[in-house]
mmCIF entry with sequence, helices, sheets and N, C-alpha, C, O atoms, coordinates in Angstrom:
data_MODEL
# 
_entry.id   MODEL 
# 
_entity.id                         1 
_entity.type                       polymer 
_entity.pdbx_number_of_molecules   1 
# 
_entity_poly.entity_id                      1 
_entity_poly.type                           'polypeptide(L)' 
_entity_poly.nstd_linkage                   no 
_entity_poly.nstd_monomer                   no 
_entity_poly.pdbx_seq_one_letter_code       MRTVQELNNSKAPIVRIDPALEQYRDKVLFPEKLAKANEMLKTAKLPSRKRVAD 
_entity_poly.pdbx_seq_one_letter_code_can   MRTVQELNNSKAPIVRIDPALEQYRDKVLFPEKLAKANEMLKTAKLPSRKRVAD 
_entity_poly.pdbx_strand_id                 A 
# 
loop_
_entity_poly_seq.entity_id 
_entity_poly_seq.num 
_entity_poly_seq.mon_id 
_entity_poly_seq.hetero 
1 1  MET n 
1 2  ARG n 
1 3  THR n 
1 4  VAL n 
1 5  GLN n 
1 6  GLU n 
1 7  LEU n 
1 8  ASN n 
1 9  ASN n 
1 10 SER n 
1 11 LYS n 
1 12 ALA n 
1 13 PRO n 
1 14 ILE n 
1 15 VAL n 
1 16 ARG n 
1 17 ILE n 
1 18 ASP n 
1 19 PRO n 
1 20 ALA n 
1 21 LEU n 
1 22 GLU n 
1 23 GLN n 
1 24 TYR n 
1 25 ARG n 
1 26 ASP n 
1 27 LYS n 
1 28 VAL n 
1 29 LEU n 
1 30 PHE n 
1 31 PRO n 
1 32 GLU n 
1 33 LYS n 
1 34 LEU n 
1 35 ALA n 
1 36 LYS n 
1 37 ALA n 
1 38 ASN n 
1 39 GLU n 
1 40 MET n 
1 41 LEU n 
1 42 LYS n 
1 43 THR n 
1 44 ALA n 
1 45 LYS n 
1 46 LEU n 
1 47 PRO n 
1 48 SER n 
1 49 ARG n 
1 50 LYS n 
1 51 ARG n 
1 52 VAL n 
1 53 ALA n 
1 54 ASP n 
# 
_struct_asym.id          A 
_struct_asym.entity_id   1 
# 
loop_
_struct_conf.conf_type_id 
_struct_conf.id 
_struct_conf.pdbx_PDB_helix_id 
_struct_conf.beg_label_comp_id 
_struct_conf.beg_label_asym_id 
_struct_conf.beg_label_seq_id 
_struct_conf.pdbx_beg_PDB_ins_code 
_struct_conf.end_label_comp_id 
_struct_conf.end_label_asym_id 
_struct_conf.end_label_seq_id 
_struct_conf.pdbx_end_PDB_ins_code 
_struct_conf.beg_auth_comp_id 
_struct_conf.beg_auth_asym_id 
_struct_conf.beg_auth_seq_id 
_struct_conf.end_auth_comp_id 
_struct_conf.end_auth_asym_id 
_struct_conf.end_auth_seq_id 
_struct_conf.pdbx_PDB_helix_class 
_struct_conf.details 
_struct_conf.pdbx_PDB_helix_length 
HELX_P HELX_P1 AA1 VAL A 4  ? ASN A 9  ? VAL A 4  ASN A 9  1 ? 6  
HELX_P HELX_P2 AA2 PRO A 19 ? TYR A 24 ? PRO A 19 TYR A 24 5 ? 6  
HELX_P HELX_P3 AA3 PRO A 31 ? THR A 43 ? PRO A 31 THR A 43 1 ? 13 
# 
_struct_conf_type.id          HELX_P 
_struct_conf_type.criteria    ? 
_struct_conf_type.reference   ? 
# 
loop_
_atom_site.group_PDB 
_atom_site.id 
_atom_site.type_symbol 
_atom_site.label_atom_id 
_atom_site.label_alt_id 
_atom_site.label_comp_id 
_atom_site.label_asym_id 
_atom_site.label_entity_id 
_atom_site.label_seq_id 
_atom_site.pdbx_PDB_ins_code 
_atom_site.Cartn_x 
_atom_site.Cartn_y 
_atom_site.Cartn_z 
_atom_site.occupancy 
_atom_site.B_iso_or_equiv 
_atom_site.pdbx_formal_charge 
_atom_site.auth_seq_id 
_atom_site.auth_comp_id 
_atom_site.auth_asym_id 
_atom_site.auth_atom_id 
_atom_site.pdbx_PDB_model_num 
ATOM 1   N N  . MET A 1 1  ? 111.103 106.064 74.283  1.00 0.00 ? 1  MET A N  1 
ATOM 2   C CA . MET A 1 1  ? 110.964 107.472 74.600  1.00 0.00 ? 1  MET A CA 1 
ATOM 3   C C  . MET A 1 1  ? 110.178 108.160 73.495  1.00 0.00 ? 1  MET A C  1 
ATOM 4   O O  . MET A 1 1  ? 110.401 107.904 72.311  1.00 0.00 ? 1  MET A O  1 
ATOM 5   N N  . ARG A 1 2  ? 109.273 109.019 73.878  1.00 0.00 ? 2  ARG A N  1 
ATOM 6   C CA . ARG A 1 2  ? 108.452 109.731 72.914  1.00 0.00 ? 2  ARG A CA 1 
ATOM 7   C C  . ARG A 1 2  ? 109.165 110.987 72.446  1.00 0.00 ? 2  ARG A C  1 
ATOM 8   O O  . ARG A 1 2  ? 110.027 111.530 73.137  1.00 0.00 ? 2  ARG A O  1 
ATOM 9   N N  . THR A 1 3  ? 108.786 111.434 71.256  1.00 0.00 ? 3  THR A N  1 
ATOM 10  C CA . THR A 1 3  ? 109.363 112.668 70.753  1.00 0.00 ? 3  THR A CA 1 
ATOM 11  C C  . THR A 1 3  ? 108.617 113.848 71.352  1.00 0.00 ? 3  THR A C  1 
ATOM 12  O O  . THR A 1 3  ? 107.531 113.682 71.907  1.00 0.00 ? 3  THR A O  1 
ATOM 13  N N  . VAL A 1 4  ? 109.184 115.019 71.244  1.00 0.00 ? 4  VAL A N  1 
ATOM 14  C CA . VAL A 1 4  ? 108.569 116.232 71.778  1.00 0.00 ? 4  VAL A CA 1 
ATOM 15  C C  . VAL A 1 4  ? 107.222 116.478 71.095  1.00 0.00 ? 4  VAL A C  1 
ATOM 16  O O  . VAL A 1 4  ? 106.263 116.880 71.752  1.00 0.00 ? 4  VAL A O  1 
ATOM 17  N N  . GLN A 1 5  ? 107.145 116.246 69.825  1.00 0.00 ? 5  GLN A N  1 
ATOM 18  C CA . GLN A 1 5  ? 105.894 116.462 69.082  1.00 0.00 ? 5  GLN A CA 1 
ATOM 19  C C  . GLN A 1 5  ? 104.793 115.528 69.593  1.00 0.00 ? 5  GLN A C  1 
ATOM 20  O O  . GLN A 1 5  ? 103.649 115.949 69.758  1.00 0.00 ? 5  GLN A O  1 
ATOM 21  N N  . GLU A 1 6  ? 105.137 114.266 69.843  1.00 0.00 ? 6  GLU A N  1 
ATOM 22  C CA . GLU A 1 6  ? 104.154 113.318 70.375  1.00 0.00 ? 6  GLU A CA 1 
ATOM 23  C C  . GLU A 1 6  ? 103.672 113.752 71.753  1.00 0.00 ? 6  GLU A C  1 
ATOM 24  O O  . GLU A 1 6  ? 102.485 113.651 72.063  1.00 0.00 ? 6  GLU A O  1 
ATOM 25  N N  . LEU A 1 7  ? 104.592 114.233 72.575  1.00 0.00 ? 7  LEU A N  1 
ATOM 26  C CA . LEU A 1 7  ? 104.226 114.691 73.915  1.00 0.00 ? 7  LEU A CA 1 
ATOM 27  C C  . LEU A 1 7  ? 103.324 115.920 73.847  1.00 0.00 ? 7  LEU A C  1 
ATOM 28  O O  . LEU A 1 7  ? 102.377 116.040 74.624  1.00 0.00 ? 7  LEU A O  1 
ATOM 29  N N  . ASN A 1 8  ? 103.611 116.824 72.929  1.00 0.00 ? 8  ASN A N  1 
ATOM 30  C CA . ASN A 1 8  ? 102.802 118.032 72.798  1.00 0.00 ? 8  ASN A CA 1 
ATOM 31  C C  . ASN A 1 8  ? 101.390 117.712 72.317  1.00 0.00 ? 8  ASN A C  1 
ATOM 32  O O  . ASN A 1 8  ? 100.438 118.387 72.710  1.00 0.00 ? 8  ASN A O  1 
ATOM 33  N N  . ASN A 1 9  ? 101.244 116.712 71.488  1.00 0.00 ? 9  ASN A N  1 
ATOM 34  C CA . ASN A 1 9  ? 99.937  116.352 70.944  1.00 0.00 ? 9  ASN A CA 1 
ATOM 35  C C  . ASN A 1 9  ? 99.150  115.415 71.852  1.00 0.00 ? 9  ASN A C  1 
ATOM 36  O O  . ASN A 1 9  ? 97.965  115.182 71.616  1.00 0.00 ? 9  ASN A O  1 
ATOM 37  N N  . SER A 1 10 ? 99.779  114.883 72.871  1.00 0.00 ? 10 SER A N  1 
ATOM 38  C CA . SER A 1 10 ? 99.140  113.935 73.769  1.00 0.00 ? 10 SER A CA 1 
ATOM 39  C C  . SER A 1 10 ? 98.087  114.614 74.625  1.00 0.00 ? 10 SER A C  1 
ATOM 40  O O  . SER A 1 10 ? 98.281  115.741 75.081  1.00 0.00 ? 10 SER A O  1 
ATOM 41  N N  . LYS A 1 11 ? 96.964  113.924 74.843  1.00 0.00 ? 11 LYS A N  1 
ATOM 42  C CA . LYS A 1 11 ? 95.897  114.441 75.694  1.00 0.00 ? 11 LYS A CA 1 
ATOM 43  C C  . LYS A 1 11 ? 96.156  114.145 77.168  1.00 0.00 ? 11 LYS A C  1 
ATOM 44  O O  . LYS A 1 11 ? 95.642  114.843 78.042  1.00 0.00 ? 11 LYS A O  1 
ATOM 45  N N  . ALA A 1 12 ? 96.947  113.120 77.444  1.00 0.00 ? 12 ALA A N  1 
ATOM 46  C CA . ALA A 1 12 ? 97.219  112.726 78.820  1.00 0.00 ? 12 ALA A CA 1 
ATOM 47  C C  . ALA A 1 12 ? 98.333  113.589 79.399  1.00 0.00 ? 12 ALA A C  1 
ATOM 48  O O  . ALA A 1 12 ? 99.318  113.868 78.715  1.00 0.00 ? 12 ALA A O  1 
ATOM 49  N N  . PRO A 1 13 ? 98.189  114.015 80.656  1.00 0.00 ? 13 PRO A N  1 
ATOM 50  C CA . PRO A 1 13 ? 99.251  114.800 81.270  1.00 0.00 ? 13 PRO A CA 1 
ATOM 51  C C  . PRO A 1 13 ? 100.478 113.928 81.552  1.00 0.00 ? 13 PRO A C  1 
ATOM 52  O O  . PRO A 1 13 ? 100.362 112.718 81.748  1.00 0.00 ? 13 PRO A O  1 
ATOM 53  N N  . ILE A 1 14 ? 101.611 114.541 81.569  1.00 0.00 ? 14 ILE A N  1 
ATOM 54  C CA . ILE A 1 14 ? 102.862 113.843 81.837  1.00 0.00 ? 14 ILE A CA 1 
ATOM 55  C C  . ILE A 1 14 ? 103.265 114.193 83.261  1.00 0.00 ? 14 ILE A C  1 
ATOM 56  O O  . ILE A 1 14 ? 103.520 115.355 83.576  1.00 0.00 ? 14 ILE A O  1 
ATOM 57  N N  . VAL A 1 15 ? 103.320 113.189 84.112  1.00 0.00 ? 15 VAL A N  1 
ATOM 58  C CA . VAL A 1 15 ? 103.594 113.425 85.519  1.00 0.00 ? 15 VAL A CA 1 
ATOM 59  C C  . VAL A 1 15 ? 104.709 112.506 85.964  1.00 0.00 ? 15 VAL A C  1 
ATOM 60  O O  . VAL A 1 15 ? 104.704 111.313 85.659  1.00 0.00 ? 15 VAL A O  1 
ATOM 61  N N  . ARG A 1 16 ? 105.644 113.051 86.668  1.00 0.00 ? 16 ARG A N  1 
ATOM 62  C CA . ARG A 1 16 ? 106.709 112.250 87.262  1.00 0.00 ? 16 ARG A CA 1 
ATOM 63  C C  . ARG A 1 16 ? 106.590 112.407 88.771  1.00 0.00 ? 16 ARG A C  1 
ATOM 64  O O  . ARG A 1 16 ? 106.664 113.524 89.284  1.00 0.00 ? 16 ARG A O  1 
ATOM 65  N N  . ILE A 1 17 ? 106.407 111.308 89.483  1.00 0.00 ? 17 ILE A N  1 
ATOM 66  C CA . ILE A 1 17 ? 106.233 111.347 90.929  1.00 0.00 ? 17 ILE A CA 1 
ATOM 67  C C  . ILE A 1 17 ? 107.588 111.153 91.603  1.00 0.00 ? 17 ILE A C  1 
ATOM 68  O O  . ILE A 1 17 ? 108.334 110.226 91.292  1.00 0.00 ? 17 ILE A O  1 
ATOM 69  N N  . ASP A 1 18 ? 107.876 112.044 92.523  1.00 0.00 ? 18 ASP A N  1 
ATOM 70  C CA . ASP A 1 18 ? 109.141 112.010 93.246  1.00 0.00 ? 18 ASP A CA 1 
ATOM 71  C C  . ASP A 1 18 ? 109.153 110.817 94.201  1.00 0.00 ? 18 ASP A C  1 
ATOM 72  O O  . ASP A 1 18 ? 108.279 110.722 95.063  1.00 0.00 ? 18 ASP A O  1 
ATOM 73  N N  . PRO A 1 19 ? 110.116 109.908 94.074  1.00 0.00 ? 19 PRO A N  1 
ATOM 74  C CA . PRO A 1 19 ? 110.153 108.730 94.949  1.00 0.00 ? 19 PRO A CA 1 
ATOM 75  C C  . PRO A 1 19 ? 110.365 109.084 96.423  1.00 0.00 ? 19 PRO A C  1 
ATOM 76  O O  . PRO A 1 19 ? 110.091 108.258 97.293  1.00 0.00 ? 19 PRO A O  1 
ATOM 77  N N  . ALA A 1 20 ? 110.843 110.282 96.717  1.00 0.00 ? 20 ALA A N  1 
ATOM 78  C CA . ALA A 1 20 ? 111.043 110.685 98.110  1.00 0.00 ? 20 ALA A CA 1 
ATOM 79  C C  . ALA A 1 20 ? 109.713 110.822 98.853  1.00 0.00 ? 20 ALA A C  1 
ATOM 80  O O  . ALA A 1 20 ? 109.692 110.839 100.084 1.00 0.00 ? 20 ALA A O  1 
ATOM 81  N N  . LEU A 1 21 ? 108.611 110.919 98.118  1.00 0.00 ? 21 LEU A N  1 
ATOM 82  C CA . LEU A 1 21 ? 107.296 111.041 98.753  1.00 0.00 ? 21 LEU A CA 1 
ATOM 83  C C  . LEU A 1 21 ? 106.826 109.731 99.362  1.00 0.00 ? 21 LEU A C  1 
ATOM 84  O O  . LEU A 1 21 ? 105.864 109.729 100.131 1.00 0.00 ? 21 LEU A O  1 
ATOM 85  N N  . GLU A 1 22 ? 107.468 108.630 99.047  1.00 0.00 ? 22 GLU A N  1 
ATOM 86  C CA . GLU A 1 22 ? 107.086 107.330 99.584  1.00 0.00 ? 22 GLU A CA 1 
ATOM 87  C C  . GLU A 1 22 ? 107.149 107.290 101.111 1.00 0.00 ? 22 GLU A C  1 
ATOM 88  O O  . GLU A 1 22 ? 106.456 106.485 101.731 1.00 0.00 ? 22 GLU A O  1 
ATOM 89  N N  . GLN A 1 23 ? 107.961 108.137 101.719 1.00 0.00 ? 23 GLN A N  1 
ATOM 90  C CA . GLN A 1 23 ? 108.076 108.139 103.178 1.00 0.00 ? 23 GLN A CA 1 
ATOM 91  C C  . GLN A 1 23 ? 106.773 108.562 103.854 1.00 0.00 ? 23 GLN A C  1 
ATOM 92  O O  . GLN A 1 23 ? 106.585 108.292 105.040 1.00 0.00 ? 23 GLN A O  1 
ATOM 93  N N  . TYR A 1 24 ? 105.876 109.215 103.129 1.00 0.00 ? 24 TYR A N  1 
ATOM 94  C CA . TYR A 1 24 ? 104.616 109.686 103.689 1.00 0.00 ? 24 TYR A CA 1 
ATOM 95  C C  . TYR A 1 24 ? 103.447 108.753 103.397 1.00 0.00 ? 24 TYR A C  1 
ATOM 96  O O  . TYR A 1 24 ? 102.313 109.070 103.757 1.00 0.00 ? 24 TYR A O  1 
ATOM 97  N N  . ARG A 1 25 ? 103.685 107.630 102.765 1.00 0.00 ? 25 ARG A N  1 
ATOM 98  C CA . ARG A 1 25 ? 102.594 106.751 102.302 1.00 0.00 ? 25 ARG A CA 1 
ATOM 99  C C  . ARG A 1 25 ? 101.662 106.329 103.431 1.00 0.00 ? 25 ARG A C  1 
ATOM 100 O O  . ARG A 1 25 ? 100.447 106.455 103.273 1.00 0.00 ? 25 ARG A O  1 
ATOM 101 N N  . ASP A 1 26 ? 102.155 105.842 104.541 1.00 0.00 ? 26 ASP A N  1 
ATOM 102 C CA . ASP A 1 26 ? 101.306 105.311 105.603 1.00 0.00 ? 26 ASP A CA 1 
ATOM 103 C C  . ASP A 1 26 ? 101.266 106.201 106.839 1.00 0.00 ? 26 ASP A C  1 
ATOM 104 O O  . ASP A 1 26 ? 100.905 105.735 107.919 1.00 0.00 ? 26 ASP A O  1 
ATOM 105 N N  . LYS A 1 27 ? 101.631 107.474 106.700 1.00 0.00 ? 27 LYS A N  1 
ATOM 106 C CA . LYS A 1 27 ? 101.619 108.394 107.827 1.00 0.00 ? 27 LYS A CA 1 
ATOM 107 C C  . LYS A 1 27 ? 100.423 109.328 107.726 1.00 0.00 ? 27 LYS A C  1 
ATOM 108 O O  . LYS A 1 27 ? 100.048 109.771 106.640 1.00 0.00 ? 27 LYS A O  1 
ATOM 109 N N  . VAL A 1 28 ? 99.831  109.619 108.882 1.00 0.00 ? 28 VAL A N  1 
ATOM 110 C CA . VAL A 1 28 ? 98.768  110.614 108.945 1.00 0.00 ? 28 VAL A CA 1 
ATOM 111 C C  . VAL A 1 28 ? 99.448  111.930 109.286 1.00 0.00 ? 28 VAL A C  1 
ATOM 112 O O  . VAL A 1 28 ? 99.993  112.087 110.378 1.00 0.00 ? 28 VAL A O  1 
ATOM 113 N N  . LEU A 1 29 ? 99.416  112.874 108.352 1.00 0.00 ? 29 LEU A N  1 
ATOM 114 C CA . LEU A 1 29 ? 100.139 114.123 108.538 1.00 0.00 ? 29 LEU A CA 1 
ATOM 115 C C  . LEU A 1 29 ? 99.377  115.117 109.404 1.00 0.00 ? 29 LEU A C  1 
ATOM 116 O O  . LEU A 1 29 ? 99.988  115.934 110.093 1.00 0.00 ? 29 LEU A O  1 
ATOM 117 N N  . PHE A 1 30 ? 98.050  115.055 109.376 1.00 0.00 ? 30 PHE A N  1 
ATOM 118 C CA . PHE A 1 30 ? 97.245  116.000 110.140 1.00 0.00 ? 30 PHE A CA 1 
ATOM 119 C C  . PHE A 1 30 ? 96.200  115.227 110.938 1.00 0.00 ? 30 PHE A C  1 
ATOM 120 O O  . PHE A 1 30 ? 95.036  115.183 110.541 1.00 0.00 ? 30 PHE A O  1 
ATOM 121 N N  . PRO A 1 31 ? 96.592  114.614 112.059 1.00 0.00 ? 31 PRO A N  1 
ATOM 122 C CA . PRO A 1 31 ? 95.660  113.749 112.794 1.00 0.00 ? 31 PRO A CA 1 
ATOM 123 C C  . PRO A 1 31 ? 94.442  114.501 113.344 1.00 0.00 ? 31 PRO A C  1 
ATOM 124 O O  . PRO A 1 31 ? 93.348  113.939 113.392 1.00 0.00 ? 31 PRO A O  1 
ATOM 125 N N  . GLU A 1 32 ? 94.615  115.764 113.759 1.00 0.00 ? 32 GLU A N  1 
ATOM 126 C CA . GLU A 1 32 ? 93.485  116.524 114.287 1.00 0.00 ? 32 GLU A CA 1 
ATOM 127 C C  . GLU A 1 32 ? 92.443  116.764 113.201 1.00 0.00 ? 32 GLU A C  1 
ATOM 128 O O  . GLU A 1 32 ? 91.246  116.607 113.440 1.00 0.00 ? 32 GLU A O  1 
ATOM 129 N N  . LYS A 1 33 ? 92.893  117.141 112.020 1.00 0.00 ? 33 LYS A N  1 
ATOM 130 C CA . LYS A 1 33 ? 91.975  117.392 110.916 1.00 0.00 ? 33 LYS A CA 1 
ATOM 131 C C  . LYS A 1 33 ? 91.294  116.104 110.469 1.00 0.00 ? 33 LYS A C  1 
ATOM 132 O O  . LYS A 1 33 ? 90.114  116.116 110.121 1.00 0.00 ? 33 LYS A O  1 
ATOM 133 N N  . LEU A 1 34 ? 92.022  115.003 110.477 1.00 0.00 ? 34 LEU A N  1 
ATOM 134 C CA . LEU A 1 34 ? 91.448  113.716 110.106 1.00 0.00 ? 34 LEU A CA 1 
ATOM 135 C C  . LEU A 1 34 ? 90.366  113.315 111.092 1.00 0.00 ? 34 LEU A C  1 
ATOM 136 O O  . LEU A 1 34 ? 89.304  112.842 110.686 1.00 0.00 ? 34 LEU A O  1 
ATOM 137 N N  . ALA A 1 35 ? 90.618  113.497 112.384 1.00 0.00 ? 35 ALA A N  1 
ATOM 138 C CA . ALA A 1 35 ? 89.629  113.160 113.403 1.00 0.00 ? 35 ALA A CA 1 
ATOM 139 C C  . ALA A 1 35 ? 88.385  114.029 113.248 1.00 0.00 ? 35 ALA A C  1 
ATOM 140 O O  . ALA A 1 35 ? 87.263  113.535 113.364 1.00 0.00 ? 35 ALA A O  1 
ATOM 141 N N  . LYS A 1 36 ? 88.577  115.303 112.991 1.00 0.00 ? 36 LYS A N  1 
ATOM 142 C CA . LYS A 1 36 ? 87.444  116.219 112.812 1.00 0.00 ? 36 LYS A CA 1 
ATOM 143 C C  . LYS A 1 36 ? 86.632  115.833 111.576 1.00 0.00 ? 36 LYS A C  1 
ATOM 144 O O  . LYS A 1 36 ? 85.402  115.823 111.624 1.00 0.00 ? 36 LYS A O  1 
ATOM 145 N N  . ALA A 1 37 ? 87.302  115.520 110.482 1.00 0.00 ? 37 ALA A N  1 
ATOM 146 C CA . ALA A 1 37 ? 86.611  115.135 109.250 1.00 0.00 ? 37 ALA A CA 1 
ATOM 147 C C  . ALA A 1 37 ? 85.843  113.832 109.447 1.00 0.00 ? 37 ALA A C  1 
ATOM 148 O O  . ALA A 1 37 ? 84.712  113.714 108.975 1.00 0.00 ? 37 ALA A O  1 
ATOM 149 N N  . ASN A 1 38 ? 86.426  112.861 110.127 1.00 0.00 ? 38 ASN A N  1 
ATOM 150 C CA . ASN A 1 38 ? 85.741  111.600 110.383 1.00 0.00 ? 38 ASN A CA 1 
ATOM 151 C C  . ASN A 1 38 ? 84.514  111.806 111.253 1.00 0.00 ? 38 ASN A C  1 
ATOM 152 O O  . ASN A 1 38 ? 83.486  111.166 111.031 1.00 0.00 ? 38 ASN A O  1 
ATOM 153 N N  . GLU A 1 39 ? 84.605  112.687 112.238 1.00 0.00 ? 39 GLU A N  1 
ATOM 154 C CA . GLU A 1 39 ? 83.466  112.983 113.097 1.00 0.00 ? 39 GLU A CA 1 
ATOM 155 C C  . GLU A 1 39 ? 82.353  113.651 112.305 1.00 0.00 ? 39 GLU A C  1 
ATOM 156 O O  . GLU A 1 39 ? 81.178  113.341 112.498 1.00 0.00 ? 39 GLU A O  1 
ATOM 157 N N  . MET A 1 40 ? 82.716  114.562 111.421 1.00 0.00 ? 40 MET A N  1 
ATOM 158 C CA . MET A 1 40 ? 81.720  115.237 110.591 1.00 0.00 ? 40 MET A CA 1 
ATOM 159 C C  . MET A 1 40 ? 81.032  114.243 109.660 1.00 0.00 ? 40 MET A C  1 
ATOM 160 O O  . MET A 1 40 ? 79.828  114.348 109.426 1.00 0.00 ? 40 MET A O  1 
ATOM 161 N N  . LEU A 1 41 ? 81.776  113.290 109.133 1.00 0.00 ? 41 LEU A N  1 
ATOM 162 C CA . LEU A 1 41 ? 81.193  112.290 108.248 1.00 0.00 ? 41 LEU A CA 1 
ATOM 163 C C  . LEU A 1 41 ? 80.253  111.352 108.997 1.00 0.00 ? 41 LEU A C  1 
ATOM 164 O O  . LEU A 1 41 ? 79.263  110.890 108.431 1.00 0.00 ? 41 LEU A O  1 
ATOM 165 N N  . LYS A 1 42 ? 80.554  111.066 110.268 1.00 0.00 ? 42 LYS A N  1 
ATOM 166 C CA . LYS A 1 42 ? 79.686  110.201 111.055 1.00 0.00 ? 42 LYS A CA 1 
ATOM 167 C C  . LYS A 1 42 ? 78.328  110.852 111.291 1.00 0.00 ? 42 LYS A C  1 
ATOM 168 O O  . LYS A 1 42 ? 77.295  110.182 111.256 1.00 0.00 ? 42 LYS A O  1 
ATOM 169 N N  . THR A 1 43 ? 78.335  112.153 111.529 1.00 0.00 ? 43 THR A N  1 
ATOM 170 C CA . THR A 1 43 ? 77.098  112.841 111.901 1.00 0.00 ? 43 THR A CA 1 
ATOM 171 C C  . THR A 1 43 ? 76.418  113.519 110.715 1.00 0.00 ? 43 THR A C  1 
ATOM 172 O O  . THR A 1 43 ? 75.342  114.096 110.878 1.00 0.00 ? 43 THR A O  1 
ATOM 173 N N  . ALA A 1 44 ? 77.007  113.465 109.552 1.00 0.00 ? 44 ALA A N  1 
ATOM 174 C CA . ALA A 1 44 ? 76.432  114.148 108.389 1.00 0.00 ? 44 ALA A CA 1 
ATOM 175 C C  . ALA A 1 44 ? 75.169  113.431 107.926 1.00 0.00 ? 44 ALA A C  1 
ATOM 176 O O  . ALA A 1 44 ? 75.090  112.202 107.906 1.00 0.00 ? 44 ALA A O  1 
ATOM 177 N N  . LYS A 1 45 ? 74.197  114.236 107.559 1.00 0.00 ? 45 LYS A N  1 
ATOM 178 C CA . LYS A 1 45 ? 72.958  113.679 107.009 1.00 0.00 ? 45 LYS A CA 1 
ATOM 179 C C  . LYS A 1 45 ? 72.970  113.930 105.523 1.00 0.00 ? 45 LYS A C  1 
ATOM 180 O O  . LYS A 1 45 ? 73.112  115.066 105.068 1.00 0.00 ? 45 LYS A O  1 
ATOM 181 N N  . LEU A 1 46 ? 72.819  112.868 104.776 1.00 0.00 ? 46 LEU A N  1 
ATOM 182 C CA . LEU A 1 46 ? 72.820  112.975 103.326 1.00 0.00 ? 46 LEU A CA 1 
ATOM 183 C C  . LEU A 1 46 ? 71.415  113.315 102.844 1.00 0.00 ? 46 LEU A C  1 
ATOM 184 O O  . LEU A 1 46 ? 70.432  112.898 103.457 1.00 0.00 ? 46 LEU A O  1 
ATOM 185 N N  . PRO A 1 47 ? 71.314  114.059 101.764 1.00 0.00 ? 47 PRO A N  1 
ATOM 186 C CA . PRO A 1 47 ? 69.981  114.364 101.237 1.00 0.00 ? 47 PRO A CA 1 
ATOM 187 C C  . PRO A 1 47 ? 69.320  113.088 100.712 1.00 0.00 ? 47 PRO A C  1 
ATOM 188 O O  . PRO A 1 47 ? 69.990  112.151 100.279 1.00 0.00 ? 47 PRO A O  1 
ATOM 189 N N  . SER A 1 48 ? 68.008  113.082 100.762 1.00 0.00 ? 48 SER A N  1 
ATOM 190 C CA . SER A 1 48 ? 67.295  111.907 100.279 1.00 0.00 ? 48 SER A CA 1 
ATOM 191 C C  . SER A 1 48 ? 67.475  111.777 98.773  1.00 0.00 ? 48 SER A C  1 
ATOM 192 O O  . SER A 1 48 ? 67.532  112.771 98.050  1.00 0.00 ? 48 SER A O  1 
ATOM 193 N N  . ARG A 1 49 ? 67.562  110.547 98.322  1.00 0.00 ? 49 ARG A N  1 
ATOM 194 C CA . ARG A 1 49 ? 67.752  110.293 96.901  1.00 0.00 ? 49 ARG A CA 1 
ATOM 195 C C  . ARG A 1 49 ? 66.410  110.303 96.200  1.00 0.00 ? 49 ARG A C  1 
ATOM 196 O O  . ARG A 1 49 ? 65.477  109.622 96.625  1.00 0.00 ? 49 ARG A O  1 
ATOM 197 N N  . LYS A 1 50 ? 66.309  111.062 95.142  1.00 0.00 ? 50 LYS A N  1 
ATOM 198 C CA . LYS A 1 50 ? 65.094  111.088 94.359  1.00 0.00 ? 50 LYS A CA 1 
ATOM 199 C C  . LYS A 1 50 ? 65.177  109.991 93.316  1.00 0.00 ? 50 LYS A C  1 
ATOM 200 O O  . LYS A 1 50 ? 66.223  109.783 92.701  1.00 0.00 ? 50 LYS A O  1 
ATOM 201 N N  . ARG A 1 51 ? 64.096  109.306 93.123  1.00 0.00 ? 51 ARG A N  1 
ATOM 202 C CA . ARG A 1 51 ? 64.074  108.223 92.164  1.00 0.00 ? 51 ARG A CA 1 
ATOM 203 C C  . ARG A 1 51 ? 63.840  108.784 90.769  1.00 0.00 ? 51 ARG A C  1 
ATOM 204 O O  . ARG A 1 51 ? 62.918  109.572 90.558  1.00 0.00 ? 51 ARG A O  1 
ATOM 205 N N  . VAL A 1 52 ? 64.657  108.387 89.839  1.00 0.00 ? 52 VAL A N  1 
ATOM 206 C CA . VAL A 1 52 ? 64.540  108.845 88.448  1.00 0.00 ? 52 VAL A CA 1 
ATOM 207 C C  . VAL A 1 52 ? 63.610  107.892 87.716  1.00 0.00 ? 52 VAL A C  1 
ATOM 208 O O  . VAL A 1 52 ? 63.728  106.673 87.838  1.00 0.00 ? 52 VAL A O  1 
ATOM 209 N N  . ALA A 1 53 ? 62.687  108.459 86.956  1.00 0.00 ? 53 ALA A N  1 
ATOM 210 C CA . ALA A 1 53 ? 61.754  107.631 86.196  1.00 0.00 ? 53 ALA A CA 1 
ATOM 211 C C  . ALA A 1 53 ? 62.500  106.896 85.092  1.00 0.00 ? 53 ALA A C  1 
ATOM 212 O O  . ALA A 1 53 ? 63.362  107.473 84.430  1.00 0.00 ? 53 ALA A O  1 
ATOM 213 N N  . ASP A 1 54 ? 62.177  105.654 84.900  1.00 0.00 ? 54 ASP A N  1 
ATOM 214 C CA . ASP A 1 54 ? 62.847  104.849 83.864  1.00 0.00 ? 54 ASP A CA 1 
ATOM 215 C C  . ASP A 1 54 ? 62.408  105.216 82.484  1.00 0.00 ? 54 ASP A C  1 
ATOM 216 O O  . ASP A 1 54 ? 62.880  104.630 81.510  1.00 0.00 ? 54 ASP A O  1 
# 
């Protein structure tokens, strides 16, 4: 276990993930939005890539 001072000086965030969220791992919560986003990605045109000089 780290001391409070070590935690305060740490650059990395301290995150604790609630294990109750595991029930949502393989579920699609918003199927309509997912379908719409997938359709938009299929028809989206990406800008042409410019070649950078070496």
